[in-house]
Structures are given as C-alpha cells and as structure tokens.
N, C-alpha and C positions, 0 to 999 in steps of 0.2 A: 144572581145567586146569593144567597145569605150562608153566613158562617157561624156556627155554633159557638159562643163564648160564655164563659162565667164572670165576664166583667161587670161590676157593679158600679164603675165610674168613680170608686173610691181607690185611687192609684197611689198608694204610699207603700214603700217597702219597710218591712220590719229589719233593722239593721242586725240583730242576732240570728234570726232564722233565714233571711234573705228572701222571705215570701211577702207577696203583696198583701195587705191588710184587707182589701176589698174582695179579692178572688183565690188567694192562696197559690197563684203561679209565682215562678222565678221570673227573673228578669230576661233570661234567656228563653224561657218558654213564652213570654209575653212578645219578644223582638220577632220570634219566627213562627207565630200563631197562625198568620194567614197563608203560610207556606206548606203546613202540615196537612196531611190527610184528615178526613172527618174521623175515620176510626181511631186515629190517635188521639184527636183532640177530645173526643168521647171518653178514652180511657184515662186520659189525663183528669178531665172533669170529673169522672167518677171518684178519682182518689184525693180531690182536693179537700173534703170535709175531714178526712182521716189525718192527711197531712198538717191540717191547720191545727187539729186538736192535739196532734203530737208535738207540734211547736208552741203549744199553749196559748194560741190566737183563736180570737172569735171574729167572725165576719163583721166588718164595719158597718155594713148594709145587709139585711135579710138576702140569703141565697135565692136567687132565680134564674132558670134558664133564660137568656135572652138571645136574640138574634142580632147579629151586626151586619148591616148592609155593607158591602164593599163599596 
C-alpha cells in the first residue's frame, strides 16, 4: 500500500517558521505521517501551499503529489 506524501526530498527546516522548505510540513507532522489516516494527510497537503505562502517560503522543488512506498 502506498502513502500520499508531499515530500520533495528537500528536507530542511526553516528556523523561523518551523516548516520544511521542501514540503511545508512541521517536524511533528513529518514524524507521524505514516501513522495518520489518509483523509488527514490529504487535508494537511491541501493547506501546505497557503501555509508556506503565509510563512514567506517558496518550495525548494516544484510541488508534485508523489507516492511513497512503505
């Protein structure tokens, strides 16, 4: 089974916002990503562009929905 993920492989955390430069998730979200339900993952993913814009961050790599195989 595959897991929806916004991960772009650019895993660096912005010290001011606490968001990943590649995907916009927090460390806590990244850490629990495999344990949360698909609906919650999709909800978080839907809000990532606005979250990053609000923090003044641009994605380090163009956004793309990818699948991560467990």
